[in-house]
C-alpha positions in Angstrom: 96.6 155.2 128.7 93.8 155.9 126.2 95.4 153.5 123.7 94.7 150.6 126.0 90.9 151.3 125.8 91.1 151.6 122.0 92.7 148.2 121.8 90.1 146.5 123.8 92.3 146.2 126.9 90.8 146.0 130.4 92.5 148.8 132.4 93.8 148.1 135.9 95.4 151.2 137.2 97.6 154.1 136.1 99.9 156.6 138.0 102.6 159.1 137.2 106.4 158.4 137.4 108.1 161.4 138.8 110.5 160.1 141.5 112.8 157.2 142.3 110.1 156.0 144.7 107.6 155.9 141.8 110.1 153.6 139.9 110.2 151.3 143.0 106.4 151.4 143.0 106.4 150.4 139.3 108.6 147.4 140.0 106.5 146.2 142.9 103.2 146.8 141.1 104.4 144.9 138.0 105.5 141.9 140.1 102.3 141.8 142.2 100.0 142.2 139.1 101.8 139.3 137.4 101.6 137.2 140.5 97.8 137.8 140.8 97.4 136.9 137.2 99.1 133.5 137.6 102.5 134.3 136.1 105.4 132.0 137.2 107.8 133.4 139.8 110.8 133.7 137.4 108.7 135.6 134.9 107.4 137.9 137.6 111.0 138.9 138.5 111.9 139.3 134.8 108.9 141.6 134.2 109.6 143.7 137.4 113.3 144.1 136.4 112.4 145.1 132.8 109.9 147.7 134.1 112.5 149.1 136.6 115.1 149.5 133.8 112.7 151.3 131.5 111.3 153.5 134.3 114.7 154.6 135.5 115.7 155.5 131.9 112.6 157.6 131.3 112.5 159.2 134.8 112.5 163.0 134.5 110.5 163.0 131.2 107.6 165.5 131.2 104.2 163.9 131.7 105.6 160.4 132.3 102.8 158.1 133.3 102.4 154.3 133.5 99.3 152.2 132.9 98.5 148.6 133.6 95.9 146.6 131.6 94.9 143.0 130.5 94.3 142.2 126.8 91.7 139.4 126.5 93.2 137.9 123.3 93.1 134.1 122.5 96.3 134.1 124.6 95.7 136.8 127.4 98.5 139.3 127.9 99.4 141.7 130.8 100.3 145.0 129.3 102.3 147.8 131.0 102.5 151.0 129.0 104.6 154.1 129.6 103.8 157.4 127.9 105.6 160.8 128.1 105.1 164.3 126.5 108.5 165.7 125.6 110.5 164.9 122.5 112.8 162.3 124.1 113.8 158.9 122.9 114.1 155.8 125.0 117.7 154.8 125.8 119.1 152.0 123.7 120.9 150.3 126.6 117.7 150.2 128.7 115.7 149.0 125.7 118.2 146.3 125.0 118.3 145.1 128.6 114.5 145.0 128.9 114.0 143.3 125.6 116.2 140.4 126.8 113.7 139.8 129.6 110.3 140.4 128.1 108.6 141.5 124.9 108.9 145.3 124.4 107.0 147.3 121.8 108.7 150.6 121.0 108.5 152.5 117.7 110.3 156.0 117.7 109.5 158.8 117.3 106.3 157.9 119.2 106.5 158.7 122.9 105.1 155.3 124.1 106.6 152.0 125.1 104.6 148.8 125.9 105.8 145.7 127.8 103.9 142.5 127.2 103.7 139.5 129.5 101.8 136.4 128.2 99.3 134.9 130.7 97.6 131.5 131.1 93.9 131.4 129.9 92.9 131.8 133.6 94.6 135.2 133.6 91.8 136.8 131.6 89.0 135.9 134.1 87.3 138.8 135.8 88.3 137.5 139.2 92.0 137.4 138.3 91.9 140.9 136.8 90.2 142.2 139.9 92.9 140.6 142.1 95.6 142.2 140.0 94.0 145.7 140.3 93.7 145.4 144.1 97.4 144.3 144.3 98.6 147.3 142.3 96.4 149.8 144.2 97.6 148.4 147.5 101.2 149.3 146.5 100.1 152.7 145.3 98.5 153.5 148.7 101.2 152.1 151.0 104.3 153.2 149.1 107.5 151.2 149.0 109.9 152.4 151.7 111.5 148.9 151.8 111.6 148.3 148.1 115.4 148.0 148.1 115.1 145.2 150.6 112.4 143.6 148.5 114.6 143.7 145.4 117.4 142.1 147.3 115.0 139.4 148.5 113.9 138.8 145.0 117.5 138.6 143.8 118.4 136.2 146.5 115.3 134.0 145.6 116.3 134.1 141.9 119.9 133.2 142.8 118.7 130.3 145.0 116.5 129.0 142.2 119.3 129.4 139.7 121.6 127.4 141.9 119.0 124.7 142.3 118.6 124.6 138.5 122.4 124.4 138.1 122.5 121.5 140.5 119.7 119.8 138.7 121.5 120.4 135.4 124.7 119.0 136.8 122.8 115.9 138.1 121.2 115.4 134.7 124.6 115.7 133.0 126.0 113.1 135.3 123.1 110.8 134.5 123.6 111.4 130.8 127.3 110.7 131.0 126.5 107.4 132.8 123.9 106.5 130.3 126.4 107.3 127.4 129.0 105.1 129.0 126.4 102.3 129.3 125.4 102.8 125.6 129.0 102.7 124.5 129.6 99.6 126.5 126.4 98.0 125.1 127.4 99.0 121.6 130.8 97.5 122.0 129.3 94.3 123.4 126.7 94.1 120.6 129.4 94.7 118.0 131.5 91.9 119.4 128.5 89.6 119.4 127.6 90.6 115.9 131.2 89.9 114.7 131.1 86.5 116.4 127.7 85.8 114.9 129.0 86.8 111.4 131.9 84.5 111.8 129.6 81.7 112.8 127.3 82.5 109.8 130.3 82.4 107.4 131.4 79.1 108.9 127.9 77.7 108.8 127.5 78.8 105.2 130.7 77.1 104.2 129.6 74.0 106.0 126.2 74.1 104.3 128.0 74.5 100.9 130.1 71.4 101.7 127.0 69.5 102.8 125.1 70.5 99.7 128.0 69.3 97.5 128.1 66.0 99.3 124.3 65.6 99.0 124.5 66.4 95.3 127.2 63.8 94.9 125.3 61.3 96.9 122.1 61.9 94.9 124.1 61.5 91.6 125.6 58.3 93.0 122.2 57.0 94.0 120.8 57.8 90.5 123.7 56.0 88.8 123.2 53.0 91.2 119.5 52.8 90.3 120.2 53.0 86.6 123.0 50.4 86.7 121.0 48.0 88.9 117.9 48.4 86.8 119.8 47.6 83.6 121.5 44.6 85.3 118.2 43.3 86.6 116.2 43.8 83.4 118.0 41.0 81.5 117.6 38.1 84.0 114.0 39.2 84.8 113.1 39.2 81.1 114.6 35.7 80.9 112.5 34.5 83.8 109.3 36.0 82.3 110.0 34.6 78.9 110.9 31.1 80.1 107.7 31.0 82.2 105.6 31.9 79.2 107.3 29.3 77.1 106.7 26.6 79.7 103.0 27.5 79.8 102.6 27.6 76.0 104.7 24.6 74.9 104.5 22.1 77.9 100.9 22.7 78.8 100.0 19.0 78.2 102.8 17.8 80.4 102.0 20.0 83.4 99.4 19.2 86.0 97.1 21.9 87.5 99.5 22.6 90.4 102.5 23.0 88.1 100.6 25.4 85.8 99.5 27.4 88.8 103.1 27.6 90.1 104.5 28.6 86.7 101.7 31.2 86.4 102.8 32.7 89.8 106.4 32.8 88.5 105.3 34.6 85.4 103.2 37.1 87.3 105.9 37.8 89.8 108.4 38.2 87.1 106.1 40.7 85.3 105.7 42.6 88.6 109.4 42.7 89.1 110.0 43.8 85.5 107.5 46.7 86.0 109.3 47.7 89.2 112.7 47.6 87.4 111.2 49.8 84.7 109.9 52.3 87.3 113.3 52.4 89.0 115.0 53.1 85.7 112.5 55.8 84.9 112.9 57.5 88.3 116.7 57.5 87.7 116.2 58.9 84.2 113.8 61.6 85.5 116.2 62.7 88.3 119.1 63.0 85.8 116.9 64.8 83.3 117.1 62.0 80.7 113.5 61.0 80.7 111.8 62.7 77.8 108.1 62.4 76.9 107.0 61.3 73.4 104.1 63.5 72.5 101.3 62.1 70.4 97.5 62.1 70.3 96.0 59.6 72.7 92.9 57.5 72.1 91.7 57.8 75.7 88.8 55.4 75.2 91.1 52.6 74.1 93.8 53.4 76.7 91.3 53.4 79.5 89.7 50.1 78.3 93.1 48.5 78.3 93.9 49.8 81.7 90.6 48.5 83.0 91.4 45.0 81.6 94.9 45.0 83.1 93.6 45.9 86.6 90.4 43.7 86.5 90.6 41.1 89.3 93.5 43.0 91.0 93.8 42.0 94.6 92.0 39.3 96.6 88.4 38.1 96.2 85.9 40.5 97.6 88.2 43.5 97.0 86.9 46.9 95.8 85.1 47.3 92.5 86.9 49.3 89.9 84.8 51.8 88.0 86.1 53.9 85.0 83.7 56.7 84.0 83.6 60.0 82.1 84.1 61.3 78.6 87.1 60.8 76.3 88.3 64.3 75.4 91.1 65.0 72.9 94.5 64.7 74.5 98.1 65.0 73.3 100.5 63.5 75.7 102.9 60.5 76.3 100.5 57.5 76.4 103.0 55.2 78.2 103.7 57.7 80.9 99.9 58.5 81.3 99.2 54.7 81.6 101.9 54.3 84.2 100.6 57.3 86.2 97.0 55.9 86.3 98.1 52.3 86.8 100.1 53.3 89.9 97.3 55.4 91.3 94.6 52.8 90.7 96.7 49.8 91.9 97.5 51.8 95.1 93.8 52.6 95.6 92.8 49.0 95.1 95.5 47.7 97.4 94.3 49.8 100.3 90.6 49.6 99.7 89.5 46.2 101.3 85.9 46.7 100.2 83.9 49.3 98.4 84.8 51.1 95.2 87.7 52.6 93.4 86.6 55.1 90.7 88.5 56.8 87.9 86.6 59.8 86.4 87.9 61.7 83.3 86.6 65.2 82.4 87.7 68.1 80.2 88.3 71.5 81.9 89.2 75.0 80.7 91.1 77.3 83.0 93.4 80.3 82.4 92.6 80.2 78.7 93.8 76.6 78.3 92.1 73.3 77.8 93.0 70.6 80.3 92.0 67.0 81.0 91.4 66.1 84.7 91.8 62.5 85.9 90.3 61.9 89.4 91.0 58.6 91.2 88.9 58.3 94.3 88.5 55.3 96.7 86.6 54.4 99.9 89.7 52.9 101.5 91.6 53.3 104.7 92.8 56.9 104.0 96.1 58.5 104.9 96.8 60.5 108.2 97.1 64.3 107.6 100.6 64.4 109.1 101.9 61.9 106.5 100.2 63.2 103.4 103.4 65.1 102.3 105.8 62.4 103.3 104.2 59.8 101.0 105.6 61.7 98.0 109.1 60.9 99.2 110.7 58.0 97.5 110.6 54.7 99.4 108.4 56.1 102.2 105.5 54.0 103.3 102.8 54.7 105.9 103.3 52.1 108.6 100.5 50.2 110.2 98.4 47.0 110.2 97.3 47.7 106.7 100.8 46.8 105.4 100.6 43.2 106.4 100.6 41.0 103.4 100.8 43.9 101.0 104.1 44.3 99.1 105.3 47.7 98.0 108.4 49.9 97.6 107.0 53.3 98.3 107.8 54.5 94.7 104.2 54.6 93.3 103.1 58.1 94.3 106.5 59.8 93.9 106.8 58.1 90.5 103.3 59.2 89.5 103.9 62.8 90.5 107.3 63.0 88.7 105.8 61.7 85.5 102.8 64.1 85.8 105.2 67.0 86.1 107.2 65.8 83.1 103.9 65.9 81.1 103.4 69.5 82.2 100.6 68.8 84.7 100.0 68.6 88.4 99.1 65.9 90.9 97.3 66.7 94.2 96.0 64.5 97.0 93.4 64.8 99.7 92.6 62.1 102.2 90.6 61.4 105.4 91.5 58.3 107.5 88.7 55.8 107.5 86.9 57.5 104.6 89.1 57.4 101.6 91.5 59.2 99.3 91.1 61.4 96.2 94.0 62.0 93.8 93.6 64.5 91.0 95.9 64.6 87.9 95.5 67.6 85.7 97.2 67.6 82.2 97.3 70.1 79.4 95.1 68.9 76.6 97.4 70.1 73.9 100.6 68.5 75.2 103.7 70.3 76.5 103.2 73.5 78.5 105.5 75.4 76.0 106.2 73.7 72.7 109.8 74.3 71.5 110.9 75.1 67.9 113.8 76.6 66.0 116.7 77.7 68.2 115.1 76.7 71.4 112.6 79.6 71.7 108.9 78.8 72.6 106.9 78.2 69.5 104.3 80.8 69.0 105.7 82.9 71.9 104.2 86.4 71.9 106.3 89.3 70.7 107.2 91.8 73.4 104.9 94.8 73.6 107.8 97.3 73.8 111.4 97.0 72.6 113.0 99.1 75.4 111.5 99.9 78.8 113.0 102.2 81.5 111.9 101.7 85.1 112.8 104.3 87.7 112.4 103.0 91.3 114.7 103.0 94.3 113.1 99.9 95.9 115.5 97.1 94.8 113.1 94.4 96.2 110.2 95.7 94.1 112.4 95.9 91.0 113.4 92.3 91.5 109.8 91.2 92.1 108.5 92.7 88.8 111.6 91.9 86.7 110.2 88.6 85.4 106.9 90.3 84.5 108.7 93.1 82.7 110.9 90.5 80.9 107.7 89.1 79.3 106.5 92.5 78.1 109.7 94.2 77.0 112.7 93.2 74.8 115.1 95.0 77.1 114.6 96.6 80.5 116.8 99.3 81.9 116.6 99.9 85.6 117.3 103.3 87.2 117.5 103.6 91.0 117.7 107.4 91.4 115.3 110.1 90.2 118.1 112.4 89.3 119.5 110.0 86.7 116.1 109.3 85.1 116.2 112.0 82.4 119.7 111.1 81.3 118.7 107.4 81.0 115.6 108.2 79.0 117.6 110.5 76.7 120.3 107.7 76.3 118.0 104.8 75.8 115.1 106.4 73.9 112.7 103.8 75.3 109.2 103.0 74.2 107.9 103.7 77.7 109.0 104.7 81.2 107.7 103.2 84.5 108.1 105.8 87.2 107.8 105.6 91.0 106.7 108.8 92.9 108.6 108.3 96.1 112.3 108.6 95.2 115.0 109.8 97.7 116.7 112.5 95.7 114.3 113.8 93.0 110.8 112.6 93.5 108.6 111.2 90.7 106.6 114.5 90.3 109.8 116.4 89.6 111.1 113.7 87.2 107.7 113.9 85.4 108.1 117.7 85.1 111.6 117.3 83.8 110.6 114.9 81.0 107.6 117.0 80.1 109.7 120.2 79.8 112.3 118.6 77.5 111.1 118.7 73.8 113.3 115.6 73.1 111.8 113.5 75.9 108.2 114.8 76.2 106.8 112.3 73.7 108.0 109.3 75.7 105.0 107.7 77.4 105.3 107.6 81.2 103.4 105.2 83.4 103.4 106.0 87.2 103.7 103.0 89.5 102.9 104.0 93.1 101.7 102.7 96.4 100.3 106.1 97.4 96.5 106.0 97.9 94.5 107.5 95.1 93.1 110.3 97.3 96.5 111.5 98.3 97.9 111.9 94.7 98.6 115.4 93.4 96.6 115.0 90.2 97.6 118.5 88.9 101.2 117.3 88.8 100.4 114.0 87.0 99.0 115.4 83.8 102.0 114.3 81.8 101.5 110.6 82.9 99.7 108.3 80.6 98.4 106.1 83.5 98.7 105.7 87.2 99.0 102.1 88.4 98.7 100.7 91.9 101.8 98.8 92.9 99.9 96.4 95.2 97.5 95.4 92.3 100.0 95.2 89.5 99.5 92.2 87.2 100.5 91.2 83.7 97.1 91.9 82.0 96.8 95.3 83.6 100.4 96.4 82.8 100.1 95.0 79.3 96.9 97.0 78.7 98.5 100.2 80.1 101.6 99.8 77.9 99.5 99.2 74.8 97.3 102.2 75.6 100.3 104.4 76.4 101.8 103.8 73.0 98.6 104.9 71.3 99.0 108.6 70.3 97.2 111.1 72.6 96.8 114.8 72.6 100.1 116.4 73.7 100.9 116.3 77.4 97.4 115.5 78.5 97.7 111.8 79.1 95.2 109.8 81.1 94.9 110.0 84.9 92.7 107.0 85.5 94.0 104.3 87.8 94.5 101.3 85.5 96.0 99.2 88.3 
């Protein structure tokens, strides 16, 4: 056919279709050509059957010829074209039957029909095309006296293959059924285990609740016990200390040196016991929330001088030297609590530093926009093992070892010091290396309490919220919970919306000062919500800030023109969000917004 050449098709062979024998030849030629070009066996039979149907239908047409060719397209195709001269249409039944097997191109009233069989890339090689030509020519020269037998053979082969496929399908179905039964059994087993686990979790939760209640009651009972015992001990201990002082002051002439020494020991021991009772009482008050600091300016120079005098000569002869150094910055705090914190830390350091130095350094510091005073107690003592550096802050815990011999203690010093530091709005940290020494750092706010109270219990001087009403649209409940405290600082009221489809209604109802919008929403995504708000004259003026985890390069900037800012969720912080809200409330040109990534 001339049309094959025009289409860039490599022709194989052509011959007339005039008799039934020619139709048999067409069938065998199609199958052999397809086989030579690497077509699978089933597709060979389908092609041969389709050609046979079309050839029989057109048989008897004037000038009926058939041509074979190969189109070297990106996907090579075997083409078989039939062309006839008279005004006759291809039968619909034959066309329908052939079209079920292969691709048939037929457009009446043209007198041509083309059958297409896709090939593998190897099918367009010159060698494969030559083999196909030889196969077709061989059939044309020898004829097909036994074609009926060949068709029967092909049909038998197809039936055998079909039966094999049915058997394979049956086997696969049986395996699938077996697998399904296993899955159902496993699901049932897992469901039972999950139910059992849930029952266990519920029971465990109830048990934990009961244990928590008992622990709270025990803690409250312990606190009451400490308070009662401390009150009961204070009176007799005060009497012991007072009587010892009276003996020393009024009967000094009647006492010999040994008696004065013994009464001095009684007085010192009484004073130590009284200090311990005071500490126990303070711990009890702190646990019950009844220990309140008394804020006042502190003369640090005088307080540290008094502390140095109190601790001078502490411990045995030859013990560590106490050094107090540094500046005396302005400080507002509870002087009594501060003195007790430092006395506990220094006495602890002196106790466990047999020789060397114990040093207290005082220095001002500015961090996070606030002035602080830092007290650093360092020693060259025995140190604390790393595995016990957290336990020493538990009440009554003491590090056991030879260093404890001859050294009294209750294990309240460090827990008491940390509790008082926290009451003063500060922090206490400890680092230590066994055999080298320990460093304890106390950091206190220079201006007193972390948040001064006034009026009806609100923080004095607390900043006004940046916006009165803020609407946040995000389906991620975990993210909403994580930024809720931050939004609470910046907005008077926050309205949360979990679905994009409800965003416009919420904005219309609340009339917020700003909207925080996520882009990835399950029903109506953030781009669509942004378009809705921009298209509504009543809502277009509400500033919208986009919060997203999408990388900047993947954002559709053309659809974000209505957004005032695009903030990165992973880098969201208070200063950045506050700046974006402030900028968003500044009038801008209508619907242009800003597209720079503030976060």
